[in-house]
N, C-alpha and C positions, 0 to 999 in steps of 0.2 A: 304857783299854786302848790300847796302842801302835798297834794296827791302825786305830784310829779317827783317829789323827794322820797316819800315813804309810802308803803302800801296802806290801804284803808284799815286793815286789821290793826296795824301798829298805831294808827291815829286813834282808833276807838279805844284801844287799851290805854293809851296815854291820857285821853280825856276822861276815862272812867276811874282812874286811880288818883284820888285827891288826898292821899295820905300825907304828902309833903306840902300841900297847898297852904300858903301863908295868908294870902289875900284873894278875895274874889270881888271883882268890880263888875257890876251889872249896870250898864248905861241905860238911861231912860226908865229906870225903875218907877219913878214917880208917875210917869205916864201910864205904865202898865197897871198900877194900882188905881189911878183915877178912872181908867176906862173899864174897871171891873174885871181885870184879868189876873187878879191876885192868886187864884187857884193855879194858874199856869206858872206863876213865879214860885209858888210852893213846890210844884212838881220839878222845876229846875233845880231848886236847892236840895231836894231829896237826894 
């Protein structure tokens, strides 16, 4: 598990810095949109 390797603060910092992000793959996006959870998807992408 990743928490065993690094502390939680480092993980949060890594996940919040998308400056060098080239690709973002979100699995099951079609199901999220079909079930009316599009607003949650928008929040993820903000």
